[in-house]
Backbone as ProteinMPNN parsed JSONL, in Angstrom:
{"seq_chain_A": "QVQLVESGGGLVQPGGSLRLSCAASGSIFFNLYTMGWSRQAPGKQRELVANIRANGSTYYVDFVEGRFTISRDNAKKTVYLQMNSLKPEDTAVYYCMLTWGTKNYWGQGTQVTVSS", "coords_chain_A": {"N_chain_A": [[-3.416, 16.47, 4.826], [-3.152, 14.401, 6.709], [-4.297, 11.212, 6.175], [-6.648, 8.668, 6.647], [-7.584, 5.462, 5.956], [-10.01, 3.139, 6.074], [-10.669, -0.392, 5.94], [-12.067, -3.671, 5.349], [-14.55, -4.091, 6.444], [-17.919, -5.449, 6.384], [-20.518, -7.887, 5.793], [-21.435, -10.171, 8.255], [-22.192, -13.207, 10.0], [-23.802, -13.65, 13.227], [-21.535, -14.395, 15.862], [-19.411, -14.687, 14.198], [-16.304, -13.486, 12.682], [-14.35, -10.566, 11.968], [-11.731, -8.647, 10.503], [-10.622, -5.516, 10.765], [-8.867, -2.969, 9.015], [-6.746, -0.104, 9.044], [-5.164, 2.172, 7.184], [-2.673, 4.556, 7.366], [-1.584, 7.663, 6.024], [0.39, 10.393, 4.69], [1.91, 13.415, 6.008], [3.105, 12.321, 8.546], [4.254, 10.866, 11.625], [3.882, 7.877, 12.305], [4.437, 6.087, 14.414], [4.41, 7.616, 16.718], [1.864, 8.232, 17.529], [-1.32, 7.923, 19.196], [-3.617, 5.492, 18.316], [-6.899, 4.509, 17.305], [-10.227, 3.033, 17.429], [-13.556, 3.851, 16.755], [-17.165, 3.689, 16.826], [-20.387, 3.998, 15.259], [-23.656, 3.374, 15.633], [-26.873, 2.978, 14.01], [-29.014, 5.651, 14.807], [-27.723, 6.205, 17.186], [-25.207, 7.729, 19.32], [-21.782, 8.353, 18.395], [-19.332, 6.136, 19.621], [-16.489, 5.271, 21.58], [-14.41, 2.487, 20.899], [-11.883, 1.113, 21.101], [-8.464, 1.833, 21.965], [-5.008, 2.231, 21.123], [-1.938, 3.032, 22.361], [1.185, 4.78, 21.633], [3.159, 3.47, 23.046], [2.224, 0.933, 23.091], [0.289, 0.185, 24.92], [-3.097, -0.667, 25.641], [-6.621, 0.05, 25.447], [-9.934, -0.879, 26.118], [-13.447, -0.635, 25.703], [-15.978, -1.798, 27.971], [-17.928, -3.475, 26.783], [-16.751, -4.728, 24.62], [-14.51, -5.931, 25.518], [-12.368, -8.69, 25.657], [-13.374, -9.777, 23.351], [-12.643, -8.211, 21.156], [-9.579, -7.16, 19.608], [-7.103, -4.781, 19.469], [-4.418, -3.715, 17.449], [-1.192, -2.708, 16.159], [0.904, -1.966, 13.355], [3.704, -0.487, 12.994], [5.629, -0.209, 11.0], [4.163, -0.572, 8.682], [2.399, 1.453, 8.964], [-0.197, 1.047, 9.929], [-3.206, 0.253, 11.613], [-5.059, -2.239, 13.323], [-8.162, -3.933, 13.909], [-9.198, -6.688, 15.338], [-12.039, -8.53, 15.382], [-13.933, -10.701, 17.136], [-16.426, -13.214, 17.876], [-18.767, -11.813, 17.139], [-21.65, -9.772, 17.61], [-25.117, -8.962, 16.963], [-25.581, -6.37, 17.968], [-23.16, -5.169, 17.561], [-23.24, -4.069, 15.105], [-22.498, -1.375, 13.08], [-21.078, 1.696, 11.799], [-17.682, 1.732, 11.546], [-14.989, 3.671, 12.615], [-11.715, 4.717, 12.018], [-9.254, 6.246, 14.083], [-6.927, 8.82, 14.804], [-4.794, 10.221, 17.171], [-2.982, 12.983, 18.237], [-1.541, 14.801, 20.537], [-3.594, 17.503, 21.036], [-4.962, 17.182, 18.718], [-7.166, 15.47, 16.536], [-7.971, 12.958, 14.176], [-10.047, 11.393, 11.74], [-11.081, 8.566, 9.813], [-12.997, 7.666, 6.844], [-14.788, 5.729, 7.492], [-16.024, 2.354, 7.829], [-18.468, -0.016, 7.037], [-19.893, -2.322, 9.245], [-21.834, -5.095, 9.487], [-23.75, -7.227, 11.374], [-25.562, -9.974, 11.131], [-28.038, -12.539, 10.792]], "CA_chain_A": [[-2.111, 16.147, 5.372], [-3.293, 13.086, 7.304], [-5.381, 10.426, 5.611], [-6.895, 7.375, 7.257], [-8.458, 4.699, 5.075], [-10.423, 1.881, 6.68], [-11.112, -1.469, 5.078], [-12.318, -4.928, 6.028], [-15.92, -4.224, 6.889], [-18.778, -6.277, 5.571], [-21.617, -8.614, 6.426], [-20.995, -11.388, 8.932], [-23.204, -13.803, 10.865], [-23.478, -13.616, 14.657], [-20.507, -15.342, 16.242], [-18.33, -14.652, 13.239], [-15.164, -12.613, 12.907], [-13.872, -9.655, 10.947], [-10.514, -7.924, 10.825], [-10.595, -4.201, 10.152], [-7.558, -2.356, 8.845], [-6.724, 1.335, 8.818], [-3.869, 2.583, 6.662], [-2.419, 5.985, 7.527], [-0.638, 8.247, 5.09], [0.558, 11.821, 4.826], [3.076, 13.897, 6.737], [2.928, 11.869, 9.92], [5.167, 9.897, 12.213], [2.853, 6.976, 12.802], [4.833, 5.445, 15.656], [4.26, 8.539, 17.837], [0.476, 8.573, 17.753], [-2.337, 7.02, 19.682], [-4.574, 5.1, 17.295], [-8.077, 3.911, 17.901], [-11.432, 2.751, 16.657], [-14.848, 4.197, 17.312], [-18.251, 3.2, 15.989], [-21.663, 4.681, 15.376], [-24.787, 2.567, 15.209], [-28.014, 3.8, 13.608], [-29.765, 6.29, 15.87], [-26.948, 6.336, 18.411], [-24.016, 8.557, 19.289], [-20.533, 7.663, 18.164], [-18.731, 5.696, 20.861], [-15.155, 4.705, 21.515], [-14.314, 1.039, 20.987], [-10.57, 0.727, 21.6], [-7.311, 2.67, 21.656], [-3.678, 1.695, 21.362], [-0.987, 4.123, 22.446], [2.473, 4.574, 20.986], [3.925, 2.508, 23.828], [1.607, -0.366, 22.957], [-0.784, -0.05, 25.875], [-4.403, -0.696, 25.001], [-7.828, 0.293, 26.221], [-11.156, -1.373, 25.505], [-14.678, -0.442, 26.438], [-16.374, -3.045, 28.609], [-18.767, -4.355, 25.982], [-15.964, -5.453, 23.62], [-13.382, -6.556, 26.21], [-12.318, -10.131, 25.503], [-13.808, -10.156, 22.007], [-11.912, -7.423, 20.165], [-8.17, -6.915, 19.857], [-6.513, -3.729, 18.658], [-2.979, -3.863, 17.285], [-0.633, -1.776, 15.185], [2.135, -2.295, 12.659], [4.263, 0.833, 12.729], [6.332, -0.239, 9.725], [3.16, -0.441, 7.632], [1.528, 2.581, 9.327], [-1.526, 0.451, 9.9], [-3.798, -0.225, 12.855], [-6.021, -3.293, 13.061], [-9.122, -4.307, 14.929], [-9.688, -8.046, 15.18], [-13.327, -8.629, 16.049], [-14.414, -12.069, 17.241], [-17.7, -13.408, 18.575], [-19.559, -10.63, 16.827], [-23.051, -9.765, 17.986], [-25.896, -7.992, 16.18], [-25.417, -5.027, 18.502], [-21.909, -4.61, 17.065], [-23.502, -3.446, 13.817], [-22.219, 0.056, 13.128], [-19.981, 2.175, 10.979], [-16.478, 1.785, 12.359], [-14.102, 4.737, 12.192], [-10.35, 4.767, 12.505], [-8.951, 7.52, 14.721], [-5.543, 9.139, 15.144], [-4.699, 11.297, 18.153], [-1.654, 13.539, 18.487], [-1.775, 15.958, 21.376], [-4.984, 17.939, 21.03], [-5.511, 16.989, 17.387], [-7.783, 14.186, 16.243], [-8.327, 12.724, 12.788], [-10.886, 10.22, 11.526], [-11.262, 8.08, 8.46], [-14.344, 7.781, 6.286], [-15.607, 4.7, 8.095], [-16.338, 1.126, 7.118], [-19.69, -0.586, 7.583], [-19.901, -3.684, 9.772], [-23.195, -5.553, 9.721], [-23.803, -8.557, 11.97], [-26.946, -10.4, 10.956], [-28.237, -13.895, 10.298]], "C_chain_A": [[-2.108, 14.741, 5.97], [-4.503, 12.409, 6.685], [-5.445, 9.069, 6.289], [-7.925, 6.648, 6.412], [-8.743, 3.351, 5.706], [-10.821, 0.875, 5.612], [-11.394, -2.699, 5.932], [-13.727, -5.114, 6.546], [-16.725, -5.097, 5.948], [-19.887, -6.894, 6.383], [-21.096, -9.918, 7.0], [-22.125, -11.9, 9.824], [-22.824, -13.659, 12.329], [-22.519, -14.737, 15.033], [-19.312, -15.363, 15.317], [-17.267, -13.634, 13.584], [-14.902, -11.729, 11.699], [-12.588, -9.009, 11.436], [-10.51, -6.619, 10.047], [-9.159, -3.687, 10.082], [-7.719, -0.869, 8.6], [-5.317, 1.722, 8.411], [-3.74, 4.094, 6.745], [-1.396, 6.453, 6.506], [-0.599, 9.753, 5.298], [1.812, 12.165, 5.606], [2.933, 13.588, 8.222], [4.072, 10.951, 10.331], [4.294, 8.919, 12.989], [3.18, 6.411, 14.178], [4.655, 6.326, 16.886], [2.815, 8.716, 18.289], [-0.307, 7.486, 18.47], [-3.326, 6.752, 18.547], [-5.775, 4.434, 17.962], [-9.179, 3.638, 16.904], [-12.636, 3.213, 17.436], [-15.923, 3.665, 16.384], [-19.513, 4.0, 16.245], [-22.747, 3.799, 14.778], [-25.946, 3.475, 14.824], [-28.772, 4.349, 14.806], [-29.017, 6.49, 17.167], [-25.753, 7.253, 18.202], [-22.783, 7.712, 18.972], [-19.887, 7.326, 19.507], [-17.356, 5.094, 20.611], [-15.228, 3.191, 21.661], [-12.994, 0.625, 21.63], [-9.525, 1.747, 21.179], [-6.04, 1.866, 21.864], [-2.694, 2.852, 21.293], [0.323, 3.775, 21.76], [3.318, 3.545, 21.725], [3.32, 1.112, 23.816], [0.5, -0.669, 23.938], [-2.13, 0.107, 25.191], [-5.514, -0.4, 25.984], [-9.015, -0.215, 25.425], [-12.348, -0.977, 26.355], [-15.174, -1.803, 26.902], [-17.1, -4.004, 27.672], [-18.032, -5.047, 24.844], [-14.769, -6.167, 24.247], [-13.471, -8.076, 26.092], [-12.747, -10.624, 24.149], [-13.008, -9.463, 20.915], [-10.462, -7.255, 20.589], [-7.67, -5.838, 18.911], [-5.004, -3.936, 18.612], [-2.495, -2.869, 16.24], [0.653, -2.321, 14.606], [2.739, -0.968, 12.229], [5.004, 0.891, 11.391], [5.377, -0.044, 8.56], [2.225, 0.74, 7.86], [0.069, 2.159, 9.304], [-1.947, 0.022, 11.295], [-4.906, -1.206, 12.499], [-6.999, -3.419, 14.221], [-9.647, -5.694, 14.587], [-10.946, -8.194, 16.021], [-13.809, -10.074, 15.983], [-15.728, -12.107, 18.003], [-18.631, -12.224, 18.371], [-21.034, -10.845, 17.146], [-23.813, -8.77, 17.115], [-25.736, -6.564, 16.665], [-24.07, -4.398, 18.161], [-22.079, -3.933, 15.71], [-23.356, -1.936, 13.918], [-21.251, 0.407, 12.009], [-18.78, 2.355, 11.894], [-15.497, 2.782, 11.76], [-12.731, 4.586, 12.826], [-10.056, 6.164, 13.032], [-7.464, 7.636, 15.019], [-5.547, 10.327, 16.094], [-3.246, 11.693, 18.35], [-1.849, 14.832, 19.255], [-3.249, 16.286, 21.435], [-5.668, 17.735, 19.682], [-6.032, 15.563, 17.203], [-8.174, 14.121, 14.777], [-9.125, 11.437, 12.694], [-10.903, 9.84, 10.064], [-12.703, 8.208, 8.023], [-15.309, 6.746, 6.851], [-15.797, 3.494, 7.205], [-17.507, 0.442, 7.822], [-19.469, -2.027, 8.025], [-21.342, -4.039, 10.094], [-23.166, -6.993, 10.205], [-25.256, -9.003, 11.96], [-26.988, -11.819, 10.417], [-28.748, -13.889, 8.872]], "O_chain_A": [[-1.164, 13.979, 5.761], [-5.6, 12.966, 6.673], [-4.425, 8.406, 6.48], [-9.019, 7.163, 6.179], [-7.847, 2.521, 5.86], [-11.252, 1.244, 4.52], [-11.005, -2.758, 7.098], [-14.067, -6.189, 7.039], [-16.274, -5.44, 4.855], [-20.162, -6.484, 7.511], [-20.403, -10.676, 6.322], [-22.92, -11.114, 10.34], [-21.639, -13.557, 12.647], [-22.664, -15.875, 14.586], [-18.301, -15.994, 15.624], [-17.314, -12.997, 14.636], [-15.194, -12.097, 10.562], [-12.384, -8.845, 12.639], [-10.408, -6.617, 8.82], [-8.348, -3.941, 10.972], [-8.709, -0.428, 8.016], [-4.382, 1.613, 9.205], [-4.598, 4.826, 6.25], [-0.459, 5.729, 6.169], [-1.444, 10.319, 5.992], [2.669, 11.312, 5.835], [2.675, 14.473, 9.039], [4.753, 10.352, 9.499], [4.01, 9.115, 14.171], [2.29, 6.272, 15.018], [4.744, 5.823, 18.006], [2.575, 9.302, 19.344], [-0.001, 6.298, 18.366], [-3.808, 7.682, 17.901], [-5.664, 3.868, 19.049], [-9.085, 3.961, 15.719], [-12.727, 2.991, 18.644], [-15.623, 3.235, 15.27], [-19.686, 4.599, 17.307], [-22.755, 3.518, 13.579], [-26.001, 4.624, 15.263], [-29.132, 3.602, 15.715], [-29.614, 6.906, 18.16], [-25.339, 7.521, 17.074], [-22.749, 6.512, 19.247], [-19.897, 8.145, 20.425], [-17.1, 4.492, 19.569], [-16.016, 2.675, 22.455], [-12.989, -0.132, 22.601], [-9.678, 2.435, 20.17], [-5.998, 0.941, 22.675], [-2.624, 3.564, 20.291], [0.549, 2.633, 21.358], [4.106, 2.828, 21.107], [3.845, 0.204, 24.461], [-0.172, -1.691, 23.803], [-2.283, 0.914, 24.274], [-5.364, -0.576, 27.193], [-9.098, -0.013, 24.214], [-12.272, -0.981, 27.584], [-14.842, -2.831, 26.312], [-16.909, -5.217, 27.759], [-18.626, -5.879, 24.158], [-14.086, -6.933, 23.568], [-14.506, -8.675, 26.385], [-12.511, -11.786, 23.817], [-12.727, -10.055, 19.872], [-10.153, -7.214, 21.779], [-7.797, -5.965, 17.693], [-4.388, -4.289, 19.617], [-3.295, -2.264, 15.526], [1.398, -3.041, 15.27], [2.333, -0.392, 11.22], [5.005, 1.927, 10.726], [5.735, 0.577, 7.559], [1.35, 1.002, 7.036], [-0.784, 2.837, 8.731], [-1.143, -0.506, 12.063], [-5.606, -1.032, 11.502], [-6.696, -3.057, 15.358], [-10.442, -5.856, 13.661], [-10.912, -8.002, 17.236], [-14.062, -10.603, 14.9], [-16.092, -11.151, 18.687], [-19.21, -11.703, 19.324], [-21.582, -11.934, 16.977], [-23.217, -7.833, 16.583], [-25.752, -5.635, 15.857], [-23.854, -3.219, 18.441], [-21.151, -3.289, 15.221], [-24.009, -1.294, 14.74], [-20.682, -0.471, 11.361], [-18.861, 3.055, 12.904], [-15.208, 2.751, 10.564], [-12.612, 4.353, 14.029], [-10.551, 7.153, 12.491], [-6.824, 6.67, 15.434], [-6.227, 11.324, 15.847], [-2.387, 10.847, 18.598], [-2.272, 15.841, 18.69], [-4.064, 15.453, 21.833], [-6.838, 18.084, 19.525], [-5.422, 14.593, 17.651], [-8.649, 15.102, 14.205], [-8.911, 10.503, 13.467], [-10.755, 10.69, 9.186], [-13.532, 8.781, 8.73], [-16.523, 6.881, 6.698], [-15.74, 3.595, 5.979], [-17.531, 0.336, 9.048], [-18.93, -2.845, 7.279], [-21.993, -3.357, 10.885], [-22.626, -7.873, 9.534], [-26.082, -8.467, 12.698], [-26.096, -12.249, 9.684], [-28.973, -14.951, 8.293]]}, "name": "protein", "num_of_chains": 1, "seq": "QVQLVESGGGLVQPGGSLRLSCAASGSIFFNLYTMGWSRQAPGKQRELVANIRANGSTYYVDFVEGRFTISRDNAKKTVYLQMNSLKPEDTAVYYCMLTWGTKNYWGQGTQVTVSS"}
């Protein structure tokens, strides 16, 4: 019913930038949902990166504050994560997330690798 497809991942050098996209489809009203990004690095638990609510308010974890920007285009049913000043420790699989009430959905993930 709900599908989330991430894109934009890849290999980038430290200090570089990437822009991740997540396109939502299915029987949803995109403008009503909280959207977000989480990530999972090798050997570590999945962790929240950023959220953006329907009203446009945003939340960032401390270690990405000032470097990452989450945004949404409701007309395109797409959420973005602009990642600047990337560090090797940002290497992870990044997952798009949709939250509606008590329900949560995730995409398949896109790999981000930060390495020289």
